[in-house]
N, C-alpha and C positions, 0 to 999 in steps of 0.2 A: 715741365708736366704741365699741359692743357689743364684748367681748371674744369669741374666736375660741377654736379648739382650739390648745390650748399642747401642752406636752412632756405633762402629765398632768391633760387635758380642758379644760374653760372653768372659768376663776377669775375674778375681780375684784371691785371694792369692790360689797358687796350693797345694791340700792337704786339704783347710780349705773350701775354698769356691768351688776352681773349683776342687769337687773329680772326682774319677775315672769312681765313682757308675753316676755322673750327667752326663759325657763326652760320657760315654756307651749308655747311655738313646738320648743323643744327636744324635748319629751314627745314631740309628733305626729311629728318627723323624724325620730325614733328609730324609731315605728312603723314608718317609710315603709320606711325602712333596716334594721331588722332583722325587720319582719314583723308582723302581728298576730294570728298564731297560736303564737307565743311570751306565754309569761306575764313580766310585769317585778315584780320585787322592787326595793323603795324603803327607804336606808335612811338616816343621817344621822347627824352629830356634834350636841354642844348647844349653837351657837350660836344666838343668839336670832333670825336672819333663817330657821333652818332649816327650822320649821316652813312658813311663808309660801311657801320655793321648795318643799317638798315637795307641799303642795297644789296649787301651779302644776302640777309636772310630772306628777303626778297627773293633774291632772284635761285635761291636755294627753296622754299616753296614752292614757287614756280616749274622750277626745273623737275620737281616730282610731282605735277602737276595739279596742286594746290591756286585756288584764286586769293591774291592777295587784295587788300586795299591799305594805301598808306597815308594815313591819319594826321600825319605832321606832328609837332610839339604838343604834347598831351599830357596831362597828369597819370601816375597809372591808374588812379580811379576814372580818370572820367575814358579810359580804355575800357577798364573793366565795366565801365558806365555802358559803354556803346557794346559792348560782347552780350552785355544782359537783353538789350534793348533788341538785339537784330538774331543771337544765335548763334554767334560766328564765335572762333578759337582767338585768342591774341594774343601780341608778341608784345611786350615791353623792353626797349633798350632802356638800360638806364642803372646806375650803379647806386640809386636812393640816395641818403646820405654823405657816399663818400667822396674824395676828391676827383675832379676832375679828368684827372689821367687815369682814373680807374674808369669801367664799364660793365654792363651786365647783362643778362637777357634773363625775363622773366616771360615764363607759358602761362597763358590761363586755356583752360577746357573751356570748349561753345560753349556761351553762357557765360561766362566771365570769371567763375572760380577757379582758384589756383589749383596746379595739379594734384590730384590726390596720390597717394604714395604709390598704388597699382600703375597708375598710366606716367610718374615721372619715372618708374624701371622701365613701362615700354620705351619711354624716348630715349633712355640711358642706354639702353638696351638698341635700338636704330641707330643713336650716334656712334656708338662704338663700331656696327658695322659698317655706316657712312664714311668713317673715317679712315677704316682701311679696307676701303671698297677694290682697291686695285687687286687684292689678295684674298678676296671673298667671292666663293663660285657665285653666281647668275642666283641659283637654285637654294641660297641659303636662307633661313628666316631673317627678315630683317634686311635684307639685301635689297638694294634699289639698281633698279638697269634701265638708266635716262632714254635711251635709244627706243623702250617698248609702250610710252607715255605721250602724253601732251600734253605740250607745256601749258600751264594757266596763265591769268592775263594777271598784268600789277597795275593799280588803277588808281591815282592820288582822289583823295576826299577832300573837298575843299570846307566845309562847315561842319566839321566836328569839334572844334573849340565852342562854336557857338551850342552845338545842341548840347554840349558837357551844361555850357554856362544855362541855359534853360531848363535843363535838369533840375541844378541847384537850386535855383530860383524858384522853381514848382514845388522845393520840399517843405514850405511855409506856408503855402495855401495861397499867394498870391499876395497883390501891393506892396505897401513900401513899408512894413512892420517896424526897419529899424531906422525909421527916422527919429534924430534926434540926439544917435548914440555916434559919437566919436570914435573912431574905429584905425589901429597899426597897425597894418599888413606889412610882415617880412617874410617877401619871398623866394631868398634861398638864392637870387638868379635862376631859378630853377624852373621848371616845368610850370607852373602855375603862376609866372609872372605876368600871364595877362588875366587867366581865367578866375582866380582867387579873388584878386581886388575886385574885378567887375564885376560878378555872381553879388558880394557885401554891398556894390555901390548901389546895384540894382534893386538893390532891396530897402534903400534910403538911408543908408548910412553915411555917412563923413567919412573919408576913407582916403589916410595918410599912407602913402605905399614906400618901402624901403627896398632896397636890393632886388630891384625886377628890370634888370638892365643885363641880361644873360648875355657873354662874348664869347662862348664856348670852353673858357678855364675860368670865368670863376663861379661856379655853381658851388654853394654849400661854403664858401671862401671865406668865413670869420662873420656867417651870419646863419638866418635860420634856425631851426629847432631845435641845431645843436649848439648852438652858440644865443641860448635864451637872453642872458644879461644885456645882449645888443637891443633886443624888441625892449625888454623892459626898460632900459634904459631911453629909448626913444618913446613909451608910451606916457614915464613921467616929464620928458622935456616938452613933448607938444600937450600935456594936460588932459589927456585923452581918458576913453573909457575903460580899453580893454585893448590890447595886441594879441595878435594871433602868427603866429611862426610856423610855417612849413618848413619841410625839408626840400631835397632837389626833385624828387619824382612825387609830392603831396599828399603820398599816402599815409601819413604820419603828422601829428600839430602839437605844438606845447602853446598855453597859452600864457597873458597875464595880466594882473588887474592894475585895477586906475594906480595904485604906489608900487607897480613892479613887481611885485610878489608874484613864482612862479606857479601857473596852473597847470601840473603837470595829468599825465594818461588816469593815475587813481583818481585825483580831485574830479577831472572830466566825468568819469566813470558812474563816480558816486551821483553829482551833480544830473545828471541825463537818466540814469535810473531813479533815481527819487522822482526825479519829472515826469518818467514813464507810469511811474507806478501811482502815482497821486490820479494821472488819467487814465487809469485802467487800462493799459497800452504796453504795459510791461509782460511781457507773455509768460505764464511760468513762474512769476515774481522771483527770476534770477538773471543772471549775468555770468559770462564766461571771462575767468582773466587768468593767468600765469603765476606761477609760485614765485614770481619776484614781488607781488603787487602787494602794496605795505597794508600792514596788519589792520591799520587805520581805515582802510577804504571796507573788511570786513565790518569793524565796529561801527562805523558811519551807518550801513544798510540792515544792522542787526533791529533796530527799534523799527523800523519799515517792515519786518518781517520779508526783507530781501535774502534769497540764499547768492551764495558763490560758486561757482563750478571751477576748481582750479584744475590749470591744464600744464603742462611742461611746455618751455619758453616758446615762442616762436607764433607770430599772428595765424599760420595754418593750422596748429592743434588749437587755438581760441576757436576758429570757425568751425572746427570738426566737431571740437564741444555743442556750437551754437545750434549746429541740424542734429547732433544725436539728443540733444534736449529740451529743441524745438524755442529757443530764446530769438529774442531780436536785438538786446545788447551784448557785444565783447570787447575785449581790447587789454591790450596793454599800458604798463606804467610809461612806456616809451611814446606814448601816443599815438600808438595805432589803434584805430578804435572802430569796429565795424556795427555800422546800424541795420541789420538786415530789410528792414520797411523800403528802407534807399538804396543802399549800396551791397555788393556782394564782396568785397575787400577792405580794407583799411580806407578813407577818406579823408582825408585833411579838411580842406576846403568844407564838405558838408559838416562835418562837427564841428567846426568854426560857426558854421550858419546856424545848427541846433543848438548849439551854448549861447551863441547870442539870441537867439527866438526863446530859448527859456529864461534868460535875463529880461526881456522884454515885459513875456506875460506874469512875470512873478512880480517884476519890478523891483529887482533887488540889484544891487551891485557883485558884480562877479566875487568879489571878495568875501562877500557874505554869503553867497551859495556855496565857495569855496571851502568856508571853515566848517563845514559837515564833518569834513575829513581832519583829525587829527594824527600830524604822520607822529610815527614810531621810531624813533631812530634806527637804522641803520649801518652796522658795519660787513662790511664786503673783505674780504681777503682772498687773493688769488695765490695757492701756495703750490709752489712747485716742488714735486716730490720725483722719487726713485722710481718708484713702483706703486703708478697709477691703480696699476691692475688688482692691486692684491687690496683695493678698499675694502670692499665686501668683507672679505676673511680680516681686517681690522679689528677685531673684540673690543682690545680694552679702548680704541678710539672712540667706536661707537656706543662706548658704556661713560667715557666721558660726555658723550653727544646726549644720553639720557641724562646723564647731573644735572648737565646746562638746563635742558628742559623742563626739568623737576623746578629746579632754582628758581626760573623765570615766573612759574605759576599760574600760566594759562594768560600773561601780560607780554608774551615774546612766542617767539619762534625760533628753531635753528633749521637753516638748508644746506646741505650738501649736496654737492655735483660735480662729477667730474668733466672738464672741458673733452670736449669732441675732436679736437683740432692741436691741442699741445701737452704737454705732462702736466696740467694744471688741476688742482683741486679746490674747486672756490667753495670757501667757507661765509656765510652769509648769517649773522645773528642780530635778529632784532627785538628789543627791547625796552620798555617805558623808559627806560633812565640809558643817557648819553653812554655816562661811564659803564653802567651795568653789561651794555651790548659791548663795549670796547674790551672790558674785561674776559668777558667769556670767549671773544672771537682769540684774542691773543690764549687762552689757554687750550680752545681747540686747536688752533695753529700748531703749538705746542706738541700737542697729543698728535697730530696727524704726523709732521715730520717724526718724532720717535716710533711712529706705527709704520711709516712706507719710507723713512730717508729723503731728507733732504735735495733739492735738484738743483 
């Protein structure tokens, strides 16, 4: 079955699940849902399947009457920033941190925001109509009749990457504030292979770059933010001050300090939140993050009077909470960080620059800044069960959960959530002591399988 919208657009194996026919239909559907009066900007990462999918969705948009501008290879946040600057809608062709054989399509509303739920539903309905066009009467809602419209133009744009780099550099106020910093950048052989290192270098840092020679098949291959041990080793070998690792479309980042210790999204959120708070720029003295954020993040922010708004997993939920609570900072442990003063989506290169800027202004090394977060040990179990739907009715299991939470005495927590795609219930226990977290998880796994049956 062809893929449909998941937590971050449509994604699947290029050529078999994510076909040019599907993507062409998605282009037509996007015009139906978002309107032909708004220009569409299209960018892609360097996967070998990207050009064919780019051509297919551009043709679909143009066929339905939309005007298209092709930005070429550009990170997801670069596309979003360009949409924000121009008011255009966006199409990103990328499978983010997935292997090269996968690809995907992410849509952005005019202005660069990821699709809201109601907009996504409208695109989904129009896509269903477009895929069954031969069987759908012409007068049906959401159907498309190409003979009745004038095709839109498809225009290449030459300087999109330069404009994004200029946007990144401008966030620090100009000059070369990073002079004297030695930085290693792992570009994951992805969309930020040029722009990420270039922006940091233009700000004055000495930059060593690894994994920045994309060939269409090596994106994310043993490199980038999903393999932080690689950037850690490179930083130590180079004697650098800091390392920044992006994923394939550069909407996330993982950093490492001079000793090679990983600085993840929880650390980065704490560093940026405390820095913004100290400068009076943390609006409403709160940040948004997901239920997966480590308890150590909350503990780090409490002495500063910074609240934490907790959301379901997914950066779209973080963005929604930021809008609802008028916040400037939010993100995920995985390194999707949104700084709404400068961006409308997660932006790895921007986050890296803001992190370096905080280091420079404080005069403190990254390890010292990150030490504000003391991570609580987390144990996560994916439990296959026979009756996932019976979770809410599992009275004894929830009694055991309550007992475990009581035993943690405020120095830990339990998170239980069913998977949306497989017969698995995820059980996570966080505690001040690793052995306590493991014992509590084992207890809850047994209680869960007793209640729902082992899958």
